[in-house]
N, C-alpha and C positions, 0 to 999 in steps of 0.2 A: 370490784366489788361494791354495789351501793350500799351503802349506810344508810340509818335510819338518818333523816334530817327534821332538825327542829320544829318544821311549817312545815304543810302540806303543799306549799309553791316552795318551797326550799329544796335543792336535787343536789344531793352529797352522795359523790362518788369517789370511795378513798381505795387510791392506787398504793401502791409500794415503790415507785421508782420515784425520784426528783424531779418529779416536773407536776406545778400545779395551775389548771386551766380555769380561769376566771371568765363567764358572760354575767355581764349586767344587764344586757338589755337586749335578750331574746327572746324577753315573756310579752305574754298580748294579753293577761290575765288582771280588767277593771271593776272591782267592785263596784255592785249596784248602784251604791250613793253615791259614788266618784262618777259613773258612768250617765249617771242620769242628768248630771249639772253640765256634760262634756257639749260640744257643738255637735260633733260630730265621731260616732266611733271610729271610722274610719282612719277620719284625723287622729284619734287618740293613739292610733298604733300604726302611722304611716312612718315615723322614724326608728322602726322597730329593728333590730340585727335579724333580718331577716334569712333563717336555716344557718345561722352561726352554728347550733348545735349539731345538726347533720351534716356538715362540712365537714366539721371537727372531733364525727363519732370514730375516726377513728383511735382517738385517741385513749381507747379503752383497752385497744390491742398491743400501747405502749406502757399499759400500766401507768399511766398520769389519774392525777385526783382533778373531780372538775366541783367546781361550786358556781352553780346556774341559779335564778332566779326566775320564778315565772309571772311575775308583777312587771306590770307593764313599765316603759320609763315615766307615762307620762303622768305614774301614782307618783312613781319618785324617782330619782336616777340615781343610781346606786356607782355610779362613777363619778359625781361630783363632791368638790366639798363639803361636810355638813354643816360648815360653818355658813353657808352662803357665798362664803369670796368666789369672786371668778375664779377657774383655773386659769384665761385668758384676759388678761383685764385688756382694753380697751379695742377686744376683737367683740364680734357679734357671737352670743353661743344661749344656751339655756337654762334654766335656773336647776335648782335641786329638786323643785315641784312644777315641774316645766309648767309655762301659761302660755305658750307660743310653741309652731312647729319650726323645725330649723329653718323654714322659709318664710317666717313672722305669719303664721294663720294664727289667729286667737283658737285655745283651744276651750275656753272656757264661756258659757252664755255671760250677759251683763249679771257684775253682781254675785257670780257662782264660781270664782275663783279663790284655791284654798289663802285662808289668811294663817297669820302666825302661829296659833293655839294648834291649828291642823296638820300646819307643816310639820311642826313638832312632835306631833301624835305619830304621822306616818311613819317618822324619820326610825319611833320608837319602833314601830308594828315591824317593818320590813328594812328600812338599811341599816340598824343596827345587829340585828338575826344574820343576815346577807355576809358584813364586814366580820361578825363574830367568828361566823363558819369559815371563812378564808383566817382569821388567824388562828383558829384551831389547830385547823390543818397543816397552814405552814409549821406549826408548833411540831406536831407529828411527825411532820416527814423531820423535821431537822433533828430530832431524837433517833430517825433512821441514817440520815443523810448528812457530812459536813457542810453539804453545800446545795442548793436548790434553785429551782428558776418557775419564778412565775410568768405566765403569759398571758396577759389578757388579749379577750378575743374581740373583734368590732367588726361589722361592717359598714357602710355610709352609699348615699346616694351618689355618683361620680360626679354630679354636677347639682353645686348649691351655690349659686351668686352669690347669696345672704354670709355666706360661712367661711367661701374662700372663690377665689379668679378663676374660673376656665375649667377644666378638667384635671380632676384628682389622680395622681398615681395610682397602681393597681395595689401595690404596699407601702405603708405610711408606719415606717417604723418607730415610736415611740421611750425615748429613754429618758425623758427628764433631762434633756442636755448633758445625756452622759451620766447624770448624777444616780444613777437608779440601778445600773449594771453594767459589768465591766465591758471594754471596749474590746476586748477578746472577742468575748460573746457579739455583739453588736455586730464588729467585723465580719462571723461565721454568718450569719443572718443576712447581713448586705451581698457576700457571695453566693450566695444561694438564690438571692432573688434579682442578683445581675443575669448567673447563667440561662434565664428562662427568656420564655418572651412576652413578658413585664415589666410594666414601669417601676422605680423605687424611688425614695424620697426618704430620708433619716430625718427626724427632730424637725418637721418640717410644719406645714398648720396643726398635725397635732404630737406634740408632741408626749404625750402621755396623761391619763386622767387622774385622779384621787387615788384612783388604787394603783397605779404605778410607781406614783411619787410616795403615796405613804408606807408601800411596802417595800419596796427596793432600798436594800439596804446591804451593799454586797460588802462593805468591813463584817458583814454579822454571820455572814453566807447565805443571804437573799438576796438574786439577780433579778429584777423586774424590765417587763418591757412591756406595750400595748401594739399591737398588729391592728391598724385598721384598714379594712378592703375594699376597696371599691368595688361598689357591686357589680358591676360589668364583667368584673375577673370573672367570675362564678355564678353567675345568671343570666337571663336573658335579659337584660336591663334596658325598660324601653328608652330610645335615644330622645324621644323631646317629655314634655310634662307629664306628670305622674298624674294616675286619678282615678279613683275607682274602679274603674274598669282593663287596667293592667296593672294596679299593683296592689300586693306584690303579685310579682308574676310565681309562676308553679315552682318548686324545684325539680332540676334536673340533671341527674346522675351522670350523663354525657357532658352537659355545659359544665361543671364541675368540676371535670376528671382531671382537668390538666393544670389548676392550680391546686386542685387536693394533693397529687401527687408533688406539688412542691412545697404543700405545705408539711405534710409527711417527714420531705427532707428537712425543711426547719425545723420539725419536735425534735426528729431525731439527733439534730445539731447540736441542741438545747441539752439533750438527754446525757449525749458525749461529753459537752462542755462539763456537765454536773459530773462524770464519774471521775475526771482525773484528777486526783490528790494535787493539793497547792498546801506553799508553806502557811 
């Protein structure tokens, strides 16, 4: 069922299974007072996790819960540390309220980038309600199940030289170097990824963002992992530079089907892992 969300931009689906899907980067909504200060509306939405909510739409059939924000990551990135601390020290990344794209392009006109007071206001308006919804849903599910899995859904373009070298593997599993979920769950997911035609890495460039690191508490019955998908695995991603004429590319069920079949198996494995009693 889709439960009443605390804000119009926040989607909450409450399932009864021991699985929570989080979608922090699928939103494209930018309030007019922010959009008017941006260099380009297209640039501001360039790094959206395009069509992820459609790719994982089968989650409802698994009776999974879903928390999804419709707010663009340019307004605030709900998978960053709210303190502003970098999740990847020494590596290129974007901020809690990004001022550049992944490629380093400036998002705001000169003098129009958000300052500390505005960043705090955005955190209170968007970041906190999103994470409050996650925390409350985790608590509800823990009252129903002794063990649950939080699966953080992401995607990114396959080649972004500023962030990583070469072409990103199709499946990028992040478990905060093994701290956010049991090795058994990681192994199950890895085995399924390795059976198909797709490439895979675990705790490579993407080891898990704030959501994975903050909520993953295996000793307390909450196992969290992040799945960062290379867009070419489910979209006709342009091979060269993306621009306003070719990005985002349209959703195509047929193109997404092979990866979606494997993702269905992955989430089924998460449910099976949660269903086995443990001492």
